[in-house]
Backbone and ligand atoms as CSV (ligand in chain L), in Angstrom:
chain,resi,resn,atom,element,x,y,z
A,1,MET,N,N,129.870,-127.635,72.383
A,1,MET,CA,C,129.132,-126.991,71.309
A,1,MET,C,C,129.628,-125.597,70.960
A,2,TRP,N,N,129.999,-124.836,71.992
A,2,TRP,CA,C,130.435,-123.443,71.671
A,2,TRP,C,C,131.925,-123.250,72.047
A,3,LYS,N,N,132.734,-124.172,71.610
A,3,LYS,CA,C,134.149,-124.107,71.930
A,3,LYS,C,C,134.814,-122.777,71.498
A,4,GLY,N,N,134.519,-122.411,70.283
A,4,GLY,CA,C,135.087,-121.161,69.686
A,4,GLY,C,C,134.639,-119.970,70.529
A,5,GLU,N,N,133.390,-119.956,70.823
A,5,GLU,CA,C,132.843,-118.877,71.599
A,5,GLU,C,C,133.471,-118.810,73.000
A,6,CYS,N,N,133.704,-119.939,73.563
A,6,CYS,CA,C,134.294,-119.911,74.882
A,6,CYS,C,C,135.700,-119.276,74.863
A,7,PHE,N,N,136.387,-119.532,73.838
A,7,PHE,CA,C,137.702,-118.928,73.721
A,7,PHE,C,C,137.531,-117.393,73.659
A,8,VAL,N,N,136.687,-116.981,72.834
A,8,VAL,CA,C,136.428,-115.564,72.661
A,8,VAL,C,C,136.047,-114.974,74.040
A,9,PHE,N,N,135.132,-115.680,74.676
A,9,PHE,CA,C,134.692,-115.265,75.975
A,9,PHE,C,C,135.865,-115.069,76.981
A,10,ASP,N,N,136.755,-116.071,76.992
A,10,ASP,CA,C,137.891,-115.938,77.917
A,10,ASP,C,C,138.720,-114.728,77.596
A,11,ASN,N,N,138.984,-114.650,76.292
A,11,ASN,CA,C,139.791,-113.545,75.772
A,11,ASN,C,C,139.148,-112.220,76.238
A,12,ARG,N,N,137.825,-112.146,75.991
A,12,ARG,CA,C,137.161,-110.812,76.290
A,12,ARG,C,C,137.281,-110.498,77.769
A,13,VAL,N,N,137.178,-111.544,78.607
A,13,VAL,CA,C,137.185,-111.282,79.980
A,13,VAL,C,C,138.539,-110.616,80.395
A,14,SER,N,N,139.579,-111.178,79.845
A,14,SER,CA,C,140.904,-110.647,80.209
A,14,SER,C,C,141.036,-109.227,79.672
A,15,VAL,N,N,140.569,-109.009,78.421
A,15,VAL,CA,C,140.598,-107.671,77.897
A,15,VAL,C,C,139.825,-106.716,78.742
A,16,ASN,N,N,138.602,-107.186,79.072
A,16,ASN,CA,C,137.708,-106.450,79.856
A,16,ASN,C,C,138.374,-106.072,81.174
A,17,HIS,N,N,139.088,-107.027,81.728
A,17,HIS,CA,C,139.703,-106.821,83.071
A,17,HIS,C,C,140.773,-105.671,82.894
A,18,GLN,N,N,141.621,-105.766,81.873
A,18,GLN,CA,C,142.613,-104.807,81.710
A,18,GLN,C,C,141.999,-103.401,81.494
A,19,LEU,N,N,140.924,-103.364,80.714
A,19,LEU,CA,C,140.319,-102.080,80.424
A,19,LEU,C,C,139.792,-101.489,81.653
A,20,GLU,N,N,139.161,-102.286,82.439
A,20,GLU,CA,C,138.571,-101.779,83.664
A,20,GLU,C,C,139.625,-101.256,84.688
A,21,LYS,N,N,140.763,-101.982,84.581
A,21,LYS,CA,C,141.856,-101.506,85.539
A,21,LYS,C,C,142.530,-100.282,84.996
A,22,GLY,N,N,142.495,-100.114,83.675
A,22,GLY,CA,C,143.036,-98.899,83.090
A,22,GLY,C,C,142.083,-97.763,83.169
A,23,GLN,N,N,142.294,-96.818,82.272
A,23,GLN,CA,C,141.497,-95.620,82.375
A,23,GLN,C,C,140.363,-95.546,81.344
A,24,TYR,N,N,140.200,-96.674,80.575
A,24,TYR,CA,C,139.210,-96.652,79.639
A,24,TYR,C,C,137.822,-96.932,80.243
A,25,ASP,N,N,136.837,-96.454,79.568
A,25,ASP,CA,C,135.499,-97.002,79.802
A,25,ASP,C,C,135.236,-97.853,78.610
A,26,GLN,N,N,134.313,-98.767,78.820
A,26,GLN,CA,C,134.061,-99.720,77.740
A,26,GLN,C,C,132.526,-99.830,77.575
A,27,CYS,N,N,132.114,-99.886,76.348
A,27,CYS,CA,C,130.704,-100.103,76.125
A,27,CYS,C,C,130.384,-101.552,76.435
A,28,HIS,N,N,129.336,-101.728,77.151
A,28,HIS,CA,C,128.934,-103.101,77.506
A,28,HIS,C,C,128.329,-103.796,76.300
A,29,GLY,N,N,127.643,-103.059,75.471
A,29,GLY,CA,C,126.947,-103.676,74.381
A,29,GLY,C,C,127.866,-104.225,73.273
A,30,CYS,N,N,128.924,-103.466,72.973
A,30,CYS,CA,C,129.785,-103.936,71.852
A,30,CYS,C,C,131.256,-104.140,72.309
A,31,ARG,N,N,131.561,-103.765,73.537
A,31,ARG,CA,C,132.840,-104.035,74.098
A,31,ARG,C,C,133.918,-103.082,73.589
A,32,LEU,N,N,133.547,-102.137,72.851
A,32,LEU,CA,C,134.551,-101.125,72.363
A,32,LEU,C,C,134.860,-100.129,73.441
A,33,PRO,N,N,136.072,-99.679,73.442
A,33,PRO,CA,C,136.422,-98.588,74.389
A,33,PRO,C,C,135.616,-97.338,74.021
A,34,ILE,N,N,135.213,-96.616,74.977
A,34,ILE,CA,C,134.398,-95.422,74.725
A,34,ILE,C,C,135.082,-94.203,75.396
A,35,THR,N,N,135.001,-93.110,74.706
A,35,THR,CA,C,135.639,-91.855,75.113
A,35,THR,C,C,134.606,-91.011,75.834
A,36,GLU,N,N,135.042,-89.974,76.443
A,36,GLU,CA,C,134.164,-88.989,77.059
A,36,GLU,C,C,133.261,-88.425,76.042
A,37,GLU,N,N,133.748,-88.236,74.823
A,37,GLU,CA,C,132.962,-87.703,73.743
A,37,GLU,C,C,131.826,-88.603,73.391
A,38,ASP,N,N,132.115,-89.943,73.322
A,38,ASP,CA,C,131.086,-90.924,73.032
A,38,ASP,C,C,129.944,-90.918,74.040
A,39,LYS,N,N,130.348,-90.577,75.297
A,39,LYS,CA,C,129.307,-90.608,76.362
A,39,LYS,C,C,128.344,-89.513,76.185
A,40,LYS,N,N,128.615,-88.502,75.409
A,40,LYS,CA,C,127.693,-87.405,75.232
A,40,LYS,C,C,126.594,-87.791,74.294
A,41,SER,N,N,126.743,-88.872,73.601
A,41,SER,CA,C,125.678,-89.302,72.669
A,41,SER,C,C,124.375,-89.690,73.400
A,42,ASP,N,N,123.233,-89.411,72.745
A,42,ASP,CA,C,121.976,-89.775,73.309
A,42,ASP,C,C,121.941,-91.306,73.434
A,43,LYS,N,N,122.673,-92.001,72.565
A,43,LYS,CA,C,122.604,-93.444,72.502
A,43,LYS,C,C,123.485,-94.145,73.529
A,44,TYR,N,N,124.307,-93.354,74.180
A,44,TYR,CA,C,125.134,-93.978,75.223
A,44,TYR,C,C,124.336,-94.229,76.455
A,45,MET,N,N,124.350,-95.425,76.927
A,45,MET,CA,C,123.785,-95.703,78.264
A,45,MET,C,C,124.818,-96.488,79.028
A,46,GLN,N,N,125.137,-96.046,80.215
A,46,GLN,CA,C,126.147,-96.669,80.997
A,46,GLN,C,C,125.864,-98.196,81.229
A,47,GLY,N,N,126.797,-99.012,80.868
A,47,GLY,CA,C,126.631,-100.454,81.062
A,47,GLY,C,C,125.681,-101.112,80.018
A,48,VAL,N,N,125.201,-100.313,79.022
A,48,VAL,CA,C,124.273,-100.879,78.134
A,48,VAL,C,C,124.721,-100.724,76.675
A,49,SER,N,N,124.889,-99.466,76.229
A,49,SER,CA,C,125.128,-99.304,74.760
A,49,SER,C,C,125.806,-98.062,74.575
A,50,CYS,N,N,126.383,-97.936,73.339
A,50,CYS,CA,C,126.937,-96.597,72.888
A,50,CYS,C,C,126.357,-96.390,71.486
A,51,HIS,N,N,126.749,-95.266,70.892
A,51,HIS,CA,C,126.114,-94.921,69.615
A,51,HIS,C,C,126.431,-95.918,68.550
A,52,GLN,N,N,127.509,-96.693,68.745
A,52,GLN,CA,C,127.860,-97.627,67.664
A,52,GLN,C,C,126.995,-98.883,67.711
A,53,CYS,N,N,126.553,-99.297,68.889
A,53,CYS,CA,C,125.740,-100.521,68.939
A,53,CYS,C,C,124.318,-100.334,69.337
A,54,HIS,N,N,124.001,-99.112,69.791
A,54,HIS,CA,C,122.614,-98.927,70.298
A,54,HIS,C,C,121.552,-99.451,69.401
A,55,ASP,N,N,121.633,-99.183,68.117
A,55,ASP,CA,C,120.588,-99.576,67.145
A,55,ASP,C,C,120.563,-100.998,66.877
A,56,SER,N,N,121.655,-101.709,67.169
A,56,SER,CA,C,121.697,-103.136,66.831
A,56,SER,C,C,121.333,-104.007,68.038
A,57,LEU,N,N,121.115,-103.425,69.153
A,57,LEU,CA,C,120.712,-104.185,70.341
A,57,LEU,C,C,119.194,-104.284,70.384
A,58,SER,N,N,118.695,-105.430,70.789
A,58,SER,CA,C,117.268,-105.504,70.911
A,58,SER,C,C,116.821,-104.880,72.291
A,59,GLU,N,N,115.525,-104.547,72.353
A,59,GLU,CA,C,115.073,-103.954,73.563
A,59,GLU,C,C,115.275,-104.912,74.741
A,60,GLU,N,N,115.131,-106.214,74.488
A,60,GLU,CA,C,115.350,-107.190,75.439
A,60,GLU,C,C,116.761,-107.180,75.967
A,61,GLN,N,N,117.720,-107.091,75.062
A,61,GLN,CA,C,119.108,-107.014,75.469
A,61,GLN,C,C,119.418,-105.785,76.344
A,62,LYS,N,N,118.841,-104.659,75.889
A,62,LYS,CA,C,119.098,-103.431,76.594
A,62,LYS,C,C,118.518,-103.535,78.003
A,63,GLN,N,N,117.335,-104.100,78.105
A,63,GLN,CA,C,116.676,-104.277,79.406
A,63,GLN,C,C,117.634,-105.119,80.317
A,64,ARG,N,N,118.156,-106.157,79.770
A,64,ARG,CA,C,118.973,-107.063,80.538
A,64,ARG,C,C,120.272,-106.476,80.955
A,65,PHE,N,N,120.856,-105.674,80.041
A,65,PHE,CA,C,122.108,-104.999,80.384
A,65,PHE,C,C,121.840,-103.965,81.489
A,66,LEU,N,N,120.740,-103.291,81.319
A,66,LEU,CA,C,120.317,-102.261,82.286
A,66,LEU,C,C,120.179,-102.915,83.632
A,67,GLU,N,N,119.509,-104.019,83.657
A,67,GLU,CA,C,119.307,-104.751,84.954
A,67,GLU,C,C,120.613,-105.165,85.540
A,68,ARG,N,N,121.521,-105.605,84.724
A,68,ARG,CA,C,122.852,-106.089,85.106
A,68,ARG,C,C,123.646,-104.885,85.688
A,69,GLU,N,N,123.542,-103.793,84.989
A,69,GLU,CA,C,124.256,-102.533,85.431
A,69,GLU,C,C,123.744,-102.179,86.872
A,70,LYS,N,N,122.483,-102.301,87.008
A,70,LYS,CA,C,121.856,-102.011,88.378
A,70,LYS,C,C,122.462,-102.928,89.442
A,71,GLN,N,N,122.543,-104.210,89.010
A,71,GLN,CA,C,123.119,-105.175,89.989
A,71,GLN,C,C,124.575,-104.876,90.352
A,72,ILE,N,N,125.272,-104.452,89.318
A,72,ILE,CA,C,126.712,-104.156,89.577
A,72,ILE,C,C,126.836,-102.981,90.506
A,73,ARG,N,N,126.030,-101.959,90.281
A,73,ARG,CA,C,126.008,-100.741,91.118
A,73,ARG,C,C,125.669,-101.172,92.519
A,74,LEU,N,N,124.641,-101.982,92.673
A,74,LEU,CA,C,124.195,-102.437,93.972
A,74,LEU,C,C,125.387,-103.125,94.673
A,75,SER,N,N,126.015,-104.050,94.005
A,75,SER,CA,C,127.099,-104.816,94.648
A,75,SER,C,C,128.265,-103.980,94.916
A,76,GLU,N,N,128.479,-102.935,94.065
A,76,GLU,CA,C,129.579,-102.021,94.409
A,76,GLU,C,C,129.265,-101.247,95.683
A,77,GLN,N,N,128.050,-100.927,95.813
A,77,GLN,CA,C,127.649,-100.212,97.023
A,77,GLN,C,C,127.817,-101.067,98.261
A,78,ARG,N,N,127.649,-102.341,98.051
A,78,ARG,CA,C,127.804,-103.241,99.210
A,78,ARG,C,C,129.306,-103.639,99.301
A,79,GLY,N,N,130.166,-103.196,98.400
A,79,GLY,CA,C,131.526,-103.504,98.439
A,79,GLY,C,C,131.864,-104.974,98.154
A,80,GLN,N,N,130.973,-105.575,97.319
A,80,GLN,CA,C,131.233,-106.960,96.875
A,80,GLN,C,C,131.915,-106.936,95.606
A,81,ASN,N,N,132.647,-108.128,95.381
A,81,ASN,CA,C,133.247,-108.335,94.128
A,81,ASN,C,C,132.273,-108.989,93.175
A,82,HIS,N,N,132.120,-108.307,92.016
A,82,HIS,CA,C,131.020,-108.759,91.132
A,82,HIS,C,C,131.558,-109.697,90.019
A,83,ILE,N,N,132.866,-109.860,89.979
A,83,ILE,CA,C,133.457,-110.560,88.837
A,83,ILE,C,C,132.912,-111.929,88.594
A,84,GLY,N,N,132.685,-112.667,89.643
A,84,GLY,CA,C,132.202,-114.057,89.478
A,84,GLY,C,C,130.870,-114.117,88.702
A,85,SER,N,N,129.904,-113.363,89.185
A,85,SER,CA,C,128.581,-113.417,88.562
A,85,SER,C,C,128.577,-112.673,87.223
A,86,ASP,N,N,129.587,-111.744,87.087
A,86,ASP,CA,C,129.707,-111.015,85.860
A,86,ASP,C,C,130.027,-111.977,84.758
A,87,ALA,N,N,130.958,-112.873,85.062
A,87,ALA,CA,C,131.387,-113.835,84.060
A,87,ALA,C,C,130.236,-114.741,83.632
A,88,VAL,N,N,129.395,-115.099,84.589
A,88,VAL,CA,C,128.259,-115.937,84.264
A,88,VAL,C,C,127.278,-115.219,83.362
A,89,SER,N,N,126.972,-113.965,83.728
A,89,SER,CA,C,125.949,-113.217,82.954
A,89,SER,C,C,126.570,-112.903,81.586
A,90,GLN,N,N,127.855,-112.793,81.475
A,90,GLN,CA,C,128.512,-112.503,80.217
A,90,GLN,C,C,128.320,-113.721,79.310
A,91,LEU,N,N,128.468,-114.873,79.860
A,91,LEU,CA,C,128.230,-116.098,79.057
A,91,LEU,C,C,126.807,-116.136,78.503
A,92,GLU,N,N,125.865,-115.840,79.404
A,92,GLU,CA,C,124.454,-115.845,78.984
A,92,GLU,C,C,124.202,-114.798,77.888
A,93,GLU,N,N,124.852,-113.722,78.002
A,93,GLU,CA,C,124.649,-112.670,77.012
A,93,GLU,C,C,125.185,-113.091,75.674
A,94,ASN,N,N,126.434,-113.660,75.694
A,94,ASN,CA,C,127.046,-114.132,74.432
A,94,ASN,C,C,126.124,-115.107,73.787
A,95,ARG,N,N,125.535,-115.977,74.577
A,95,ARG,CA,C,124.611,-117.036,74.074
A,95,ARG,C,C,123.418,-116.339,73.410
A,96,ALA,N,N,122.877,-115.354,74.141
A,96,ALA,CA,C,121.661,-114.665,73.614
A,96,ALA,C,C,121.982,-113.947,72.254
A,97,ILE,N,N,123.146,-113.358,72.236
A,97,ILE,CA,C,123.569,-112.607,71.061
A,97,ILE,C,C,123.668,-113.663,69.881
A,98,LYS,N,N,124.353,-114.712,70.173
A,98,LYS,CA,C,124.498,-115.775,69.180
A,98,LYS,C,C,123.133,-116.180,68.612
A,99,GLN,N,N,122.240,-116.367,69.539
A,99,GLN,CA,C,120.874,-116.822,69.114
A,99,GLN,C,C,120.209,-115.785,68.241
A,100,ALA,N,N,120.368,-114.611,68.658
A,100,ALA,CA,C,119.680,-113.516,67.890
A,100,ALA,C,C,120.292,-113.499,66.510
A,101,GLN,N,N,121.580,-113.595,66.356
A,101,GLN,CA,C,122.238,-113.655,65.049
A,101,GLN,C,C,121.747,-114.796,64.238
A,102,LYS,N,N,121.561,-115.939,64.851
A,102,LYS,CA,C,121.082,-117.134,64.137
A,102,LYS,C,C,119.695,-116.907,63.593
A,103,MET,N,N,118.853,-116.272,64.475
A,103,MET,CA,C,117.481,-115.998,64.034
A,103,MET,C,C,117.467,-115.065,62.822
A,104,LYS,N,N,118.321,-114.088,62.857
A,104,LYS,CA,C,118.404,-113.102,61.750
A,104,LYS,C,C,118.846,-113.854,60.444
A,105,GLN,N,N,119.806,-114.699,60.602
A,105,GLN,CA,C,120.260,-115.445,59.447
A,105,GLN,C,C,119.135,-116.253,58.881
A,106,ARG,N,N,118.356,-116.857,59.748
A,106,ARG,CA,C,117.270,-117.698,59.298
A,106,ARG,C,C,116.222,-116.856,58.546
A,107,GLU,N,N,116.012,-115.644,59.049
A,107,GLU,CA,C,115.045,-114.789,58.424
A,107,GLU,C,C,115.489,-114.447,57.007
A,108,LYS,N,N,116.792,-114.286,56.855
A,108,LYS,CA,C,117.269,-113.938,55.482
A,108,LYS,C,C,117.147,-115.083,54.527
A,109,ALA,N,N,117.381,-116.342,55.092
A,109,ALA,CA,C,117.409,-117.493,54.160
A,109,ALA,C,C,116.027,-117.871,53.636
L,1,ZN,ZN,ZN,128.574,-100.108,72.077
């Protein structure tokens, strides 16, 4: 059903991987690289959103990202590798975003 999305997902994971290994920070909400300057914005929340996507994320999404960020921090503290479960939650998020977009389109129609 979501073949196209799966491809994007795979692609994003590898991009994400490189970015994390590099010196960039990345906004979890929109996947764009963020600078130190961007982090000064009120709308920047680590692991959640930046000024570019803050207003387009639903409260529910932000809550979930925030929760996920907490889990990552926790697993980092425990010295665990989070990548496996990260990929799973990423899939869920993509699905949720897709659904939200669909609902919006329906509202317009
Ligand atoms: Zn963002």
